[in-house]
C-alpha positions in Angstrom: 98.6 13.3 -57.8 95.5 13.1 -60.2 96.3 11.7 -63.6 94.8 12.7 -66.8 95.2 10.6 -70.0 93.6 10.3 -73.4 92.3 7.4 -75.5 93.2 6.5 -79.1 90.1 4.6 -79.9 90.2 1.9 -82.7 87.7 4.0 -84.6 90.9 5.6 -86.0 93.0 3.4 -88.3 96.3 2.0 -87.3 98.2 4.3 -89.7 96.9 7.2 -87.5 98.7 6.0 -84.4 102.1 7.3 -85.0 101.0 10.9 -85.4 98.5 10.5 -82.5 101.3 9.3 -80.0 103.8 11.8 -81.1 101.3 14.6 -80.8 100.2 13.3 -77.3 103.8 13.3 -76.1 104.5 16.8 -77.6 101.3 18.2 -76.0 102.1 16.9 -72.6 99.7 14.0 -72.2 101.2 11.6 -69.7 99.4 8.4 -70.9 97.6 7.3 -74.0 95.1 4.3 -73.7 94.6 1.7 -76.5 91.5 -0.5 -76.9 91.7 -4.1 -78.1 88.2 -4.1 -79.9 87.5 -7.1 -82.1 88.2 -7.0 -84.9 90.1 -3.8 -85.2 93.6 -3.4 -83.8 96.0 -5.5 -81.8 96.7 -3.8 -78.6 100.3 -5.1 -77.9 101.4 -4.6 -81.5 100.1 -1.0 -81.4 101.5 -0.5 -77.9 105.0 -1.7 -78.9 105.1 0.7 -81.9 103.6 3.6 -79.7 106.4 3.2 -77.2 109.1 2.9 -79.8 108.0 6.2 -81.5 108.0 8.1 -78.1 110.3 8.6 -75.1 108.1 9.4 -72.2 104.4 8.7 -72.9 103.0 5.8 -71.0 100.7 3.4 -72.9 97.6 1.8 -71.2 95.9 -1.3 -72.4 92.1 -0.8 -71.7 91.6 -3.7 -72.1 92.9 -6.9 -73.4 90.0 -9.6 -73.6 90.9 -12.5 -71.3 89.1 -15.2 -73.3 90.8 -14.0 -76.5 94.5 -14.7 -75.1 95.9 -17.6 -73.3 97.4 -16.3 -69.9 100.8 -17.5 -70.6 100.8 -15.8 -74.0 99.6 -12.5 -72.4 102.2 -12.7 -69.7 104.9 -13.1 -72.3 103.5 -10.0 -74.3 103.4 -7.9 -71.2 106.9 -9.0 -70.0 108.5 -8.4 -73.3 107.1 -4.9 -73.7 107.9 -4.1 -70.2 111.5 -5.1 -70.6 111.9 -3.2 -73.7 110.1 -0.1 -72.3 110.5 -0.2 -68.6 107.7 1.4 -66.5 105.8 2.6 -69.6 103.2 -0.1 -70.1 99.9 -0.1 -68.1 98.3 -3.6 -68.8 94.5 -4.0 -68.3 92.3 -7.0 -68.9 88.6 -7.6 -69.1 85.8 -10.0 -69.9 85.6 -8.9 -73.4 82.4 -8.1 -75.3 80.6 -11.4 -74.8 79.0 -11.4 -78.5 82.5 -10.8 -80.0 83.9 -13.7 -77.8 81.2 -15.8 -79.3 82.1 -14.9 -82.7 85.5 -16.3 -82.2 84.4 -19.4 -80.2 86.1 -18.1 -77.1 82.9 -17.1 -75.1 83.0 -18.7 -71.6 80.1 -19.6 -69.5 81.4 -18.0 -66.4 83.4 -14.7 -66.9 83.7 -14.2 -63.3 85.4 -17.7 -62.8 87.7 -16.9 -65.7 88.8 -13.6 -64.0 89.3 -15.3 -60.7 91.6 -17.8 -62.2 93.2 -15.7 -64.8 94.3 -12.5 -63.1 96.2 -14.2 -60.1 97.9 -16.5 -62.7 98.9 -13.5 -64.8 100.2 -11.5 -61.7 102.2 -14.5 -60.6 103.8 -15.1 -63.9 104.7 -11.4 -64.2 106.3 -11.6 -60.7 108.5 -14.3 -61.9 106.9 -17.2 -60.1 106.3 -20.7 -61.3 102.7 -21.4 -61.7 100.9 -24.7 -61.6 97.0 -24.5 -61.6 94.2 -26.7 -62.9 91.2 -24.5 -63.1 88.0 -24.5 -65.1 89.6 -22.3 -67.7 93.3 -21.7 -66.7 95.6 -24.6 -66.7 99.3 -24.3 -66.3 101.9 -27.0 -65.4 105.1 -25.6 -64.0 105.0 -22.4 -66.2 107.6 -19.8 -65.3 108.7 -16.8 -67.8 112.4 -17.0 -68.6 112.3 -13.2 -68.9 109.8 -11.8 -66.4 109.8 -7.9 -65.9 112.7 -6.6 -64.1 110.3 -4.5 -61.9 106.8 -5.1 -60.6 103.9 -4.5 -63.0 100.5 -3.7 -61.8 97.7 -5.6 -63.6 94.4 -3.8 -63.8 91.0 -5.3 -64.6 87.8 -3.8 -66.1 84.5 -4.1 -64.2 81.0 -2.6 -64.1 78.8 -4.8 -62.3 79.0 -5.2 -58.5 80.2 -8.8 -58.6 83.0 -8.1 -61.1 84.0 -4.9 -59.4 84.3 -6.7 -56.0 86.4 -9.5 -57.9 88.7 -6.8 -59.4 89.5 -5.6 -55.9 90.1 -9.2 -54.8 92.5 -10.2 -57.6 93.9 -7.1 -59.4 95.9 -4.1 -58.6 93.3 -1.6 -59.9 89.9 -1.3 -61.6 89.1 0.3 -65.0 85.7 1.8 -65.2 84.4 2.2 -68.8 82.5 5.5 -69.8 79.1 6.3 -68.7 79.7 6.4 -64.8 79.1 9.6 -62.9 81.0 10.5 -59.9 78.5 9.0 -57.5 79.0 5.6 -59.3 82.7 6.0 -59.2 82.5 6.3 -55.4 80.4 3.2 -55.3 82.7 1.3 -57.6 85.7 2.2 -55.4 83.9 1.1 -52.3 83.1 -2.3 -53.9 86.5 -2.8 -55.1 87.9 -2.0 -51.6 85.4 -4.5 -50.1 86.8 -7.2 -52.4 90.3 -6.3 -51.5 89.7 -6.3 -47.8 87.8 -9.7 -48.0 90.8 -11.1 -49.7 93.2 -9.9 -47.0 95.1 -7.5 -49.2 96.3 -4.1 -48.0 97.6 -1.2 -50.0 95.9 1.3 -52.3 93.7 0.3 -55.1 93.8 2.2 -58.4 90.5 3.4 -60.1 90.9 4.4 -63.8 87.8 6.2 -65.1 87.1 6.7 -68.8 84.9 9.9 -69.6 83.9 11.1 -73.1 85.0 14.7 -73.6 85.1 17.2 -76.4 86.8 20.5 -76.8 85.4 23.6 -78.6 82.7 25.3 -76.7 78.9 24.8 -76.7 78.9 22.6 -79.9 81.3 20.3 -78.2 79.0 19.9 -75.1 76.2 19.4 -77.5 77.9 16.6 -79.4 78.6 14.9 -76.1 75.2 15.2 -74.9 73.8 13.7 -78.3 76.3 10.7 -78.0 75.2 10.1 -74.3 71.5 10.2 -75.3 72.1 7.7 -78.1 74.2 5.2 -76.2 72.8 5.5 -72.6 69.2 6.8 -73.3 69.9 10.0 -71.3 72.5 12.5 -70.7 73.6 12.9 -67.2 74.7 16.5 -66.6 77.8 15.4 -64.9 78.9 13.5 -68.0 78.2 16.2 -70.4 81.9 17.2 -70.4 83.1 19.8 -73.1 84.2 23.3 -73.7 87.8 24.6 -73.1 90.5 23.0 -71.1 89.4 24.9 -68.0 85.9 23.7 -68.4 87.0 20.0 -68.9 89.3 20.2 -66.0 86.6 21.6 -63.7 84.1 18.9 -64.9 86.4 16.1 -64.2 87.4 17.3 -60.7 84.4 15.6 -59.1 85.6 12.2 -60.4 88.8 12.7 -58.5 86.9 13.9 -55.4 85.0 10.5 -55.7 88.2 8.5 -55.5 89.4 8.1 -59.2 93.2 8.0 -59.4 93.1 8.7 -63.1 90.5 10.2 -65.5 91.1 9.1 -69.1 89.6 11.3 -71.7 87.8 9.6 -74.4 87.0 11.4 -77.9 83.6 11.5 -79.0 82.3 9.4 -81.8 83.5 10.9 -85.0 85.9 13.3 -83.4 86.9 15.5 -86.2 90.4 16.8 -85.0 92.3 14.2 -82.9 95.3 16.4 -82.7 93.3 19.2 -81.1 91.6 16.7 -78.8 95.0 15.5 -77.6 96.2 19.2 -77.3 93.2 19.8 -75.0 93.8 16.7 -73.0 97.5 17.9 -72.4 96.1 21.3 -71.3 93.8 19.6 -68.8 96.6 17.4 -67.4 98.7 20.6 -66.7 95.7 22.2 -65.0 95.5 19.2 -62.7 99.3 18.9 -62.0 
């Protein structure tokens, strides 16, 4: 079944999170995603609070920067949250914004090598395995979690470039595609991820989570999205100018599902003036795609 979610971006302060997650749950949004942007909000502190304040809402991490966190520490974070709130955390990792990683002295020379070492180690630890590895960036000596998740946890990885996307298929359980990708690119991304998965001899489905900027409210909403896309991307692809009422947004995201997305996560525009109304709209879109 196609999944619709929403994003609580760290442009909103942490103290706005409680109202946002409770509104999202009340409005029928099935999952709310958080970002760990430097130097704003901790993803797992926020996720734990969000899960404690709600009963059904799933929380996605899109994404935790791998250079920022030792893999054993991240495995402990995920396992703890998963055991406290079974089945409600969707963990995702990524390269991190390279300039931010440089600011904290964590920038790596080869982000692809880091992902190739990091994600399998993380998945192994979460599966309760004892991991020993001595890589360029990941070094573990007989490490096993005392309290691994009681049920399997899918680990997603973010990717945009062809090499990274193929690698997400090779080592992760799904791919997170940030905003700015039209349905044609979504289809190419899924094909690349599947290539990587097949090359690694892995079977089974591969998730593809796609973030899309959206706004609710009619012509002015679409105009605001168009302006943001022109500012950030240099042009506004008509397929990405998503706004209007819930029916308009539901129709606009349909092609992303047709292209292979398993979930479309609605991202509020910059300066979204009414987050509660945005979340209500996302809930309505989710019901239309149910």
